[in-house]
Every structure is written in structure tokens, then in C-alpha cells.
N, C-alpha and C positions, 0 to 999 in steps of 0.2 A: 488543582493542575489535572488531574485524571480526567475529571466532568467535563472540563474542557477541551483534551482532548480526545477525547469519546464523541462531544458535539460533532467537534471536527472531521472524525472516524463517519458518522454517522453522514454528514454532510457528501462528504467523500463518496461511502457508496451508495447515495443518491443520483450522484455525478455520473459516476464510470456505469453505472446503471443504464442512464439517459444516456451516455455517449456512445454505449454498445462495445462497451468492457469487457473480454471474455472472463477473464478471474481478478482476483486481487489477492492477496497477500500480505498481513502484514506481521511487523519485526520490529525488534529493538524492542524496549528497555520496560515500554507499555505491555508488550504478553509477558511480560513477569508477575512477580509477587510485589515487585516494588511501589512503598508507599507513592511517591511522589517520581513518574516516570523522567524520563530527559524529553524523550520524542517516541515520535509513532512512524515508523519507515515501512511504505506502503510499494508496490511492485504493482502496478498493475499492466496486464496483456493485454493488447490489442490486436485486431485481426484487419481482414480483408475489409472493405465497408465501413473503417472507423474514421471520421466519428459518425455515429447516428446523429446527434445531436450536435452544430456546431457551438450553440451559445453554453452544451457541458462542457463540452473539449473546452474551453475558452477557460470557465472555473477550475479545471483539474489542472490545467497550465498556470492559471493564476495561483492558484493553491489557498492553504490558511495556514497560520502559526501551527507548529509544533507539528506538522503534516510535512514528511519527505517522501516527495512524490515522484516515481518514475515511471514513464509510460513507455513503457518494451515493445518489441515483438519478439518471439517465440525462442529464438534460440539467446537474445540475451533473457528472458523470464528465464528462461531452464538455467543458466548461467548464476543467476543473482538468487534464486531458489533454493538447487542444487548443490550452490558453494559458499557463496558470499550468504544470505541470509541461516545457510544449516553450522555455523559452529561460529564458535566466540573469535577472540584477536588470538585465540591461545591454541585456536584448531580445535576445543573442545565441542560435542557434539551439541546444541538447543534448539529451542522451540519456536513455532511459527504459525500464524494460527490463517489458513484459508476463510475467506468471507465469501458466502453464496450470492452469489448476485439470482 
């Protein structure tokens, strides 16, 4: 499962780069030491001029299995990263990973 999720994440990063996404943050059980993660939660920050490549945008919107992708503006990105992704359902701090494009 992790291998398939990793392949989907590689696809996502490539499409995000082509589309002109500014930042990608990954969360969910994928970024833990869980042997069989359930999913990969991703938030992608878009800015002015997005998309640079409409085909890449369409790929992102169509998605792939095991990826939960949100294309958002700065305010929503900040909310997701600083509040939603930053803690678990019990409000305990947790980690996340930013993928450099």
C-alpha cells in the first residue's frame, strides 16, 4: 500500500509543479510510521496565475486513489496547515511534511 501511495504522491508532485502550485503539504497516516497507511492528505497552495498548465490542473482535479487533494488559496492553506493538519482529533500536536517543488 505505501508503495502505491508513494507512486501517487510522485505523480501529484509532478502535476503540481507543472500546474504552478506554490506549496505542497502532506499529512495523514502516510507521514507516520504506520506500516499500512490509510491515506495521504495533501493541501496544495495555489496563487495568482494558477494554473500554468491546464492539463496538469485537470490531472490534479481528477486525482488518484489514496490521495485526498485540496487546491486552496493562502487563507485556506494557512487554516489547514496551522490548525487541521497540526493536530489530531484529540488536539494533540502531530507532524506533517512539506514537499519542495
